[in-house]
C-alpha positions as CSV (number, residue, x, y, z in Angstrom):
1,M,-95.6,-24.1,-2.4
2,K,-94.6,-23.4,-6.0
3,K,-94.0,-19.7,-6.7
4,T,-93.3,-17.6,-9.8
5,I,-89.9,-16.0,-9.3
6,A,-88.5,-13.2,-11.5
7,I,-84.7,-12.7,-11.3
8,I,-83.1,-9.5,-12.4
9,G,-79.7,-10.0,-14.0
10,S,-77.7,-13.1,-15.2
11,G,-74.4,-12.9,-13.4
12,F,-72.9,-15.6,-11.2
13,S,-75.1,-15.0,-8.2
14,S,-78.4,-14.8,-10.2
15,L,-77.6,-18.1,-12.1
16,A,-76.7,-19.8,-8.8
17,A,-79.9,-18.6,-7.1
18,A,-82.0,-19.6,-10.1
19,S,-80.7,-23.1,-10.1
20,Y,-81.4,-23.6,-6.3
21,L,-84.9,-22.2,-6.7
22,A,-85.7,-24.2,-9.7
23,Q,-84.4,-27.3,-7.9
24,S,-87.0,-26.6,-5.2
25,G,-89.8,-26.6,-7.7
26,H,-90.4,-22.9,-8.4
27,D,-91.1,-21.3,-11.8
28,V,-88.0,-19.2,-12.4
29,T,-87.3,-16.7,-15.1
30,I,-84.1,-14.6,-15.5
31,Y,-84.4,-11.1,-17.1
32,E,-81.1,-9.8,-18.5
33,K,-80.8,-6.2,-19.8
34,N,-77.8,-6.9,-22.1
35,A,-77.8,-9.0,-25.3
36,T,-75.7,-11.8,-23.7
37,I,-75.8,-13.4,-20.2
38,G,-73.1,-13.3,-17.6
39,G,-73.3,-9.9,-16.1
40,R,-69.7,-8.7,-15.5
41,A,-68.4,-12.0,-16.7
42,R,-69.4,-11.5,-20.3
43,Q,-67.2,-12.3,-23.3
44,L,-65.7,-10.2,-26.1
45,K,-64.8,-11.8,-29.4
46,R,-63.0,-10.0,-32.2
47,E,-61.0,-11.0,-35.2
48,G,-60.4,-14.5,-33.9
49,F,-59.5,-13.3,-30.4
50,T,-61.5,-14.1,-27.2
51,F,-61.4,-12.1,-24.0
52,D,-63.1,-12.4,-20.7
53,I,-64.6,-8.9,-20.2
54,G,-64.7,-9.3,-16.4
55,P,-63.2,-11.8,-14.0
56,T,-60.0,-13.6,-15.2
57,W,-58.9,-15.4,-11.9
58,Y,-60.4,-18.8,-11.0
59,W,-59.6,-19.3,-7.3
60,M,-61.3,-21.4,-4.6
61,P,-62.2,-24.4,-6.8
62,D,-63.8,-26.1,-3.8
63,V,-66.6,-23.5,-3.8
64,F,-67.4,-24.3,-7.4
65,E,-67.3,-28.0,-6.6
66,R,-69.6,-27.5,-3.7
67,F,-72.0,-25.6,-5.9
68,F,-72.2,-28.2,-8.7
69,N,-72.3,-31.1,-6.1
70,D,-75.5,-29.6,-4.7
71,F,-77.1,-30.7,-8.0
72,G,-75.4,-34.0,-8.3
73,K,-72.9,-32.6,-10.8
74,K,-69.3,-31.6,-10.9
75,P,-67.5,-28.7,-12.7
76,S,-66.0,-31.1,-15.2
77,D,-69.5,-32.0,-16.4
78,Y,-69.6,-28.4,-17.9
79,Y,-66.0,-27.1,-18.4
80,E,-62.4,-28.1,-18.3
81,L,-60.0,-26.7,-15.6
82,I,-56.3,-26.1,-16.2
83,K,-54.1,-25.5,-13.1
84,L,-51.6,-22.8,-13.9
85,N,-47.9,-23.2,-13.3
86,P,-46.7,-20.6,-12.7
87,A,-49.8,-19.2,-11.1
88,Y,-48.5,-15.7,-11.8
89,S,-45.4,-13.5,-11.8
90,V,-44.8,-10.1,-10.2
91,Y,-42.5,-7.4,-11.7
92,F,-40.8,-5.0,-9.2
93,G,-38.5,-3.5,-11.8
94,K,-36.7,-4.3,-15.0
95,G,-35.4,-7.9,-14.7
96,D,-36.7,-7.9,-11.1
97,V,-39.4,-10.6,-11.1
98,I,-40.7,-13.0,-8.5
99,T,-42.6,-16.0,-9.8
100,I,-45.3,-17.7,-7.8
101,E,-45.4,-21.4,-8.8
102,D,-48.1,-24.1,-8.2
103,T,-47.1,-25.5,-4.8
104,L,-46.4,-24.0,-1.4
105,E,-43.0,-25.7,-1.3
106,K,-41.9,-23.9,-4.5
107,I,-43.3,-20.7,-3.2
108,K,-41.4,-21.1,0.1
109,A,-38.2,-21.5,-2.0
110,A,-38.9,-18.3,-3.9
111,F,-39.5,-16.5,-0.6
112,E,-36.3,-17.9,0.9
113,A,-34.3,-16.8,-2.1
114,E,-35.6,-13.2,-1.5
115,E,-35.2,-13.1,2.3
116,S,-33.4,-15.6,4.4
117,G,-35.6,-17.3,7.0
118,S,-38.8,-16.2,5.3
119,S,-39.8,-19.8,4.3
120,V,-40.3,-20.7,7.9
121,K,-42.3,-17.6,8.5
122,L,-44.4,-18.2,5.4
123,Q,-45.3,-21.7,6.6
124,K,-46.5,-20.3,9.9
125,F,-48.5,-17.6,8.2
126,M,-50.1,-20.2,5.8
127,D,-51.0,-22.5,8.7
128,A,-53.0,-19.7,10.2
129,A,-54.4,-18.8,6.8
130,L,-55.6,-22.5,6.3
131,D,-57.2,-22.4,9.7
132,N,-59.1,-19.2,8.8
133,Y,-60.1,-20.7,5.4
134,N,-61.6,-23.7,7.1
135,I,-63.6,-21.5,9.4
136,A,-64.6,-18.9,6.8
137,I,-65.2,-20.8,3.5
138,K,-66.5,-24.0,5.0
139,D,-68.8,-22.3,7.5
140,L,-69.1,-18.5,8.1
141,V,-69.7,-17.4,4.6
142,Y,-72.6,-19.8,4.2
143,R,-74.6,-17.8,6.8
144,P,-77.1,-15.2,5.5
145,G,-76.0,-12.1,7.5
146,V,-79.3,-11.8,9.3
147,S,-77.9,-11.5,12.8
148,P,-74.6,-10.7,14.5
149,L,-75.0,-14.0,16.4
150,E,-74.1,-15.9,13.2
151,L,-70.5,-14.9,13.9
152,V,-70.5,-16.1,17.5
153,T,-69.1,-19.6,17.7
154,P,-66.5,-21.2,20.0
155,V,-64.1,-21.1,17.1
156,T,-64.7,-17.5,16.0
157,M,-64.4,-16.2,19.6
158,K,-60.8,-17.5,19.6
159,K,-60.3,-15.4,16.4
160,I,-61.9,-12.2,17.6
161,G,-58.6,-10.4,17.7
162,Q,-58.1,-11.0,14.0
163,F,-61.2,-8.9,13.3
164,F,-59.5,-5.9,15.0
165,S,-56.1,-6.3,13.5
166,T,-55.4,-5.9,9.7
167,I,-53.7,-7.9,7.0
168,S,-51.0,-5.2,6.8
169,K,-50.2,-5.4,10.5
170,E,-50.1,-9.2,10.5
171,V,-47.9,-9.5,7.4
172,R,-45.5,-6.8,8.7
173,K,-45.1,-8.6,12.0
174,E,-43.4,-11.5,10.2
175,F,-41.9,-10.0,7.0
176,N,-39.6,-7.1,6.3
177,N,-38.9,-7.5,2.6
178,P,-41.2,-5.0,0.8
179,K,-41.6,-7.3,-2.3
180,L,-42.8,-10.2,-0.1
181,I,-45.1,-7.9,1.8
182,S,-46.7,-6.8,-1.5
183,I,-47.2,-10.4,-2.7
184,L,-48.8,-11.3,0.6
185,E,-51.1,-8.3,0.6
186,F,-52.1,-8.8,-3.1
187,P,-54.9,-11.4,-2.6
188,V,-57.0,-9.3,-0.3
189,L,-57.3,-6.7,-3.1
190,F,-59.9,-9.0,-4.5
191,L,-62.0,-8.0,-1.4
192,G,-62.0,-4.4,-2.6
193,A,-60.2,-2.6,0.2
194,K,-56.7,-1.6,1.2
195,P,-54.8,-4.3,3.2
196,S,-54.5,-1.7,6.0
197,D,-58.4,-1.7,6.2
198,T,-59.0,-5.4,5.8
199,P,-59.4,-7.6,8.9
200,A,-56.5,-10.0,9.5
201,F,-59.0,-12.9,9.5
202,Y,-59.2,-12.5,5.7
203,S,-55.7,-14.1,5.4
204,F,-57.8,-17.0,4.2
205,M,-57.3,-15.4,0.8
206,N,-53.6,-16.2,1.0
207,Y,-54.5,-19.9,1.4
208,A,-56.7,-19.6,-1.7
209,D,-53.7,-18.2,-3.5
210,F,-50.7,-20.3,-2.3
211,G,-52.6,-23.3,-0.9
212,L,-55.2,-24.1,-3.5
213,G,-53.6,-22.4,-6.5
214,T,-54.8,-20.6,-9.6
215,F,-56.8,-22.2,-12.4
216,H,-57.9,-21.3,-15.9
217,P,-61.2,-22.7,-17.3
218,K,-60.6,-23.7,-20.9
219,N,-62.2,-21.0,-23.2
220,G,-62.1,-18.5,-20.3
221,M,-64.3,-17.7,-17.3
222,F,-67.3,-17.3,-19.6
223,S,-67.2,-21.2,-19.9
224,V,-68.2,-21.2,-16.2
225,I,-71.1,-18.9,-16.9
226,D,-72.1,-21.1,-19.9
227,G,-71.9,-24.2,-17.6
228,M,-74.1,-22.6,-15.0
229,R,-76.5,-21.5,-17.7
230,A,-76.7,-25.1,-19.0
231,L,-77.4,-26.4,-15.4
232,A,-80.0,-23.8,-14.8
233,E,-81.8,-24.6,-18.0
234,E,-81.6,-28.3,-17.3
235,L,-83.5,-27.5,-14.0
236,G,-86.2,-25.6,-15.9
237,V,-85.0,-22.0,-15.6
238,A,-86.0,-19.7,-18.5
239,I,-83.4,-17.1,-19.4
240,T,-84.3,-14.0,-21.5
241,T,-82.0,-11.2,-22.8
242,N,-82.5,-7.6,-23.9
243,Q,-85.0,-7.2,-21.0
244,N,-84.5,-3.8,-19.4
245,V,-86.3,-3.7,-16.0
246,E,-87.7,-0.2,-15.6
247,K,-89.6,-0.7,-12.3
248,I,-90.4,-3.1,-9.5
249,I,-94.1,-3.2,-9.0
250,V,-95.3,-3.0,-5.4
251,A,-98.8,-3.2,-4.1
252,N,-99.7,-3.2,-0.3
253,S,-95.9,-3.3,0.5
254,K,-95.5,-6.5,-1.5
255,T,-93.9,-7.1,-4.9
256,T,-96.3,-8.1,-7.6
257,G,-93.9,-8.1,-10.6
258,L,-91.7,-6.1,-12.9
259,Q,-92.2,-3.5,-15.6
260,I,-89.9,-4.5,-18.5
261,N,-89.6,-2.7,-21.8
262,G,-93.0,-1.1,-21.0
263,K,-94.8,-4.3,-20.2
264,I,-95.9,-5.6,-16.8
265,I,-94.6,-9.1,-15.8
266,E,-96.4,-10.6,-12.9
267,S,-94.4,-12.5,-10.3
268,D,-94.9,-13.8,-6.7
269,I,-91.2,-13.1,-5.8
270,V,-88.6,-10.7,-7.2
271,L,-84.9,-11.4,-6.7
272,S,-82.4,-8.8,-7.9
273,G,-78.8,-9.8,-8.8
274,A,-78.3,-6.4,-10.4
275,D,-76.5,-3.5,-8.6
276,Y,-78.2,-3.1,-5.2
277,H,-78.3,0.7,-5.3
278,H,-79.7,0.7,-8.8
279,T,-82.3,-1.9,-7.8
280,E,-83.6,0.3,-5.1
281,T,-84.1,3.1,-7.6
282,L,-86.5,0.9,-9.4
283,L,-88.7,1.2,-6.3
284,D,-90.7,4.3,-5.3
285,A,-88.9,6.2,-2.6
286,P,-91.0,5.0,0.4
287,H,-90.1,1.4,-0.4
288,R,-86.3,1.9,-0.4
289,Q,-84.3,0.6,2.6
290,Y,-81.2,2.7,2.1
291,S,-80.8,6.4,1.5
292,E,-78.4,8.1,-0.9
293,T,-76.4,9.2,2.2
294,Y,-76.1,5.6,3.2
295,W,-74.5,4.6,-0.1
296,E,-72.3,7.8,-0.1
297,K,-70.7,6.8,3.2
298,K,-69.9,3.2,2.1
299,T,-66.5,2.1,1.1
300,F,-66.8,0.8,-2.5
301,A,-64.3,-1.5,-4.2
302,P,-62.3,0.1,-7.0
303,S,-63.4,0.6,-10.6
304,S,-61.0,-0.4,-13.4
305,L,-59.7,0.8,-16.7
306,L,-59.4,-2.3,-18.9
307,F,-57.9,-2.8,-22.3
308,Y,-58.5,-5.9,-24.5
309,V,-55.6,-6.0,-27.0
310,G,-54.9,-8.3,-30.0
311,F,-51.2,-8.6,-30.6
312,D,-49.7,-9.7,-33.9
313,K,-47.0,-11.7,-32.2
314,K,-46.4,-13.8,-29.1
315,I,-45.4,-11.7,-26.0
316,A,-42.3,-12.8,-24.2
317,N,-41.2,-12.5,-20.5
318,V,-44.7,-12.7,-19.1
319,E,-46.9,-15.4,-17.6
320,H,-50.7,-16.0,-18.1
321,H,-51.1,-13.6,-15.1
322,T,-48.5,-10.9,-14.5
323,L,-48.6,-8.1,-11.9
324,F,-46.7,-4.9,-12.3
325,F,-45.7,-3.6,-8.8
326,D,-42.8,-1.4,-9.9
327,V,-44.4,1.7,-8.5
328,D,-45.5,2.9,-5.0
329,F,-48.3,0.6,-3.9
330,Q,-49.3,3.0,-1.0
331,K,-49.5,6.0,-3.3
332,H,-51.8,4.3,-5.8
333,A,-54.0,3.0,-2.9
334,K,-54.3,6.5,-1.6
335,E,-55.4,7.7,-5.0
336,I,-58.1,5.1,-5.0
337,Y,-59.5,5.3,-1.4
338,D,-58.3,8.4,0.4
339,D,-57.9,11.1,-2.3
340,P,-59.8,9.8,-5.3
341,K,-58.2,10.8,-8.6
342,W,-56.6,9.3,-11.7
343,P,-53.3,7.8,-10.4
344,E,-50.0,9.4,-11.4
345,D,-48.1,6.1,-11.5
346,P,-50.6,3.2,-11.4
347,L,-49.9,-0.4,-10.6
348,F,-51.4,-2.6,-13.3
349,Y,-52.2,-6.2,-14.1
350,A,-51.9,-8.1,-17.4
351,S,-53.4,-11.4,-18.4
352,F,-52.4,-13.3,-21.5
353,P,-55.0,-16.2,-21.7
354,S,-53.5,-17.4,-25.0
355,K,-50.4,-18.4,-23.1
356,T,-52.5,-21.3,-21.7
357,D,-55.5,-21.5,-24.1
358,A,-54.9,-21.8,-27.8
359,N,-58.6,-20.8,-28.4
360,A,-58.0,-17.3,-27.0
361,A,-56.0,-16.1,-30.1
362,P,-55.1,-17.0,-33.7
363,L,-51.9,-19.0,-34.2
364,G,-48.8,-16.9,-33.5
365,K,-50.7,-14.1,-32.0
366,E,-51.4,-13.1,-28.3
367,A,-54.6,-11.9,-26.5
368,G,-53.8,-9.4,-23.8
369,I,-56.0,-8.0,-21.0
370,F,-54.6,-5.0,-19.1
371,L,-56.3,-3.7,-15.9
372,I,-55.6,-0.5,-13.9
373,P,-57.5,-0.1,-10.6
374,L,-59.2,3.2,-10.2
375,A,-61.4,5.1,-7.7
376,P,-65.1,4.8,-8.6
377,G,-66.9,8.0,-9.7
378,L,-64.0,9.6,-11.6
379,K,-64.4,11.5,-14.8
380,D,-63.9,9.0,-17.7
381,T,-63.0,10.2,-21.2
382,P,-61.5,8.7,-24.4
383,E,-58.5,11.0,-24.0
384,L,-57.8,9.8,-20.5
385,R,-58.1,6.2,-21.6
386,A,-55.7,6.8,-24.5
387,A,-53.2,8.5,-22.2
388,Y,-53.2,5.7,-19.7
389,F,-52.8,3.0,-22.5
390,E,-49.6,4.9,-23.6
391,K,-48.4,5.1,-20.0
392,I,-48.7,1.4,-19.2
393,M,-47.4,0.3,-22.6
394,L,-44.2,2.3,-22.2
395,R,-43.6,0.7,-18.8
396,F,-44.6,-2.7,-20.1
397,E,-42.1,-2.5,-22.9
398,K,-39.3,-1.3,-20.6
399,L,-39.9,-3.8,-17.8
400,T,-40.3,-6.8,-20.1
401,N,-37.6,-5.7,-22.5
402,Q,-39.5,-6.0,-25.7
403,E,-41.4,-3.9,-28.3
404,V,-45.2,-4.5,-28.3
405,K,-46.9,-1.2,-29.2
406,N,-46.2,-1.6,-32.9
407,Y,-47.7,-5.1,-32.9
408,V,-51.1,-4.0,-31.6
409,I,-53.8,-5.2,-34.1
410,F,-56.6,-3.6,-32.2
411,K,-57.5,-2.5,-28.7
412,E,-60.9,-2.0,-27.0
413,S,-61.3,-0.3,-23.6
414,F,-63.8,-0.6,-20.7
415,C,-64.0,1.9,-17.9
416,I,-66.1,3.7,-15.3
417,Q,-68.8,4.9,-17.8
418,D,-69.1,1.4,-19.3
419,F,-69.7,-0.1,-15.8
420,I,-72.5,2.4,-15.4
421,N,-74.0,1.9,-18.8
422,D,-73.8,-1.9,-19.0
423,Y,-74.3,-2.9,-15.3
424,N,-76.0,0.2,-13.7
425,S,-73.0,0.0,-11.4
426,Y,-72.9,2.6,-8.5
427,K,-70.3,5.2,-9.5
428,G,-68.9,2.6,-12.0
429,N,-67.4,0.4,-9.3
430,A,-66.1,-2.9,-10.7
431,Y,-66.2,-5.3,-7.6
432,G,-69.0,-4.1,-5.3
433,L,-68.8,-3.2,-1.7
434,A,-65.4,-3.6,0.0
435,N,-65.1,-6.1,2.8
436,T,-63.9,-3.8,5.6
437,L,-64.6,-4.5,9.3
438,L,-67.7,-2.4,9.3
439,Q,-68.9,-3.9,6.0
440,T,-68.7,-7.6,6.9
441,A,-71.4,-10.2,7.3
442,F,-74.5,-8.7,9.0
443,L,-73.2,-5.2,8.5
444,R,-73.7,-5.4,4.7
445,P,-76.9,-4.6,2.8
446,K,-79.4,-7.3,3.5
447,L,-80.5,-10.2,1.3
448,K,-84.1,-9.5,2.1
449,S,-85.9,-6.2,1.9
450,K,-87.0,-4.8,5.2
451,K,-89.7,-2.7,3.5
452,V,-91.2,-4.8,0.7
453,K,-92.4,-8.3,1.2
454,N,-91.1,-10.9,-1.3
455,L,-88.2,-8.7,-2.6
456,F,-84.7,-10.1,-2.3
457,F,-81.2,-9.2,-3.3
458,T,-78.1,-11.2,-4.2
459,G,-74.6,-10.4,-5.5
460,Q,-71.4,-8.5,-4.6
461,L,-73.0,-5.6,-2.7
462,T,-74.7,-7.9,-0.2
463,V,-73.7,-11.1,1.7
464,P,-71.0,-12.5,1.7
465,G,-69.1,-10.0,-0.5
466,P,-67.2,-9.3,-3.7
467,G,-65.6,-12.0,-6.0
468,V,-66.8,-14.9,-8.0
469,P,-66.9,-17.6,-5.3
470,P,-68.8,-15.3,-2.9
471,S,-71.3,-14.6,-5.7
472,L,-72.0,-18.4,-6.0
473,I,-72.5,-18.5,-2.2
474,S,-74.7,-15.4,-2.2
475,G,-77.0,-17.1,-4.7
476,K,-77.3,-20.1,-2.4
477,L,-77.9,-18.0,0.7
478,V,-80.7,-16.0,-0.9
479,A,-82.4,-19.1,-2.3
480,G,-82.3,-20.6,1.2
481,L,-83.8,-17.5,2.6
482,I,-86.6,-17.4,0.0
483,E,-87.4,-21.1,0.7
484,K,-87.5,-20.4,4.5
485,E,-89.9,-17.4,4.0
486,N,-92.0,-19.4,1.6
487,K,-92.5,-22.2,4.1
């Protein structure tokens, strides 16, 4: 039966869900609070420079292919992909750099050069990671988190021990070199938790990294959003911006629509791709599933301090993606998760999309994005932002052996308060709810409201978890659940 469906937000999960629901014949409208679509994956343009405001890593291309294939399309119908070589480089000190290239054989050679015998160990580790990838990404993550029994299969029962060990433990069983350990622990940071709190089963992220590689969509990650928008509109989805949802209307424990900018919009079904905690505040208290205490006890992924910088020259000695691990990883992790405060010596990440994509910066100039992971909920001031820009620029110049500060044309920042203002993000988190053992699958907030009929949720705080590929999957899962309920 055809339904009128109102979707809050226009990020990856909302656009994905909208396409599936429109394909099933429903009347679907997306309501976006900001002036442009994309949620956290919006775009910043200034003085001929173009920056992705949010995600900059394109991993798991098979998930994107599977999404577009569901509509008889392929990613190349909407955007062009460039495989990066090198995928990224990691600085451990001045002149101390390990480069991760575009094939496992090259990566094994880089490991072997660092620690004798490590290439054999890496192959063994990657064989297990591939096995986990096939179980997780081709099967488990496409289950809606309704029941614990979804995780019980003959294959997963053989893997049960990996849910009670951690990435840190498994990596350290095989590797002694601290640099190699850091590189192997890096991919699970996308899941929003410390490697010591992330189940070993999530080593499938290492296969995404070393096995499948790192890509760049021409014109940035926003081109993926733009492609998904085009697909959704081809299927009949209406997308509206500057639509601030003020309330979810409930009558007789059933959604009847939304209050937007003071007006009532009637709808049979409401699906929120906005922050889950914020969405529940749009309901009267008796209709909320989760208390403030519930959210307070959850482990959230970090927030970030981001800088978008236009440089008046090309930057040397860096790759498209460059990680700076020249300080104590454990200390910074503690300052995010265990004793939340502004980090004394932060790890940071830099992206220079104009290394790959001429459209990202004017000729002879460089676009730079710098990211420092932070604990959510910290005090965020212009003075702190300025101090941390100075801190990382000094290190950047020293480590890469060049002067860059005097070549800054402009810089713009984005931090905790912006995540709250722009995305209604709980405590200003950047990546959602961390994928720890007790926050996996059926233990995450549900796709379907237990208290309000015809109210659903999607995105990084629900199933399957944080990251862009999981957001596409979340959209598919919730659309399937809505279809099932509707029938």
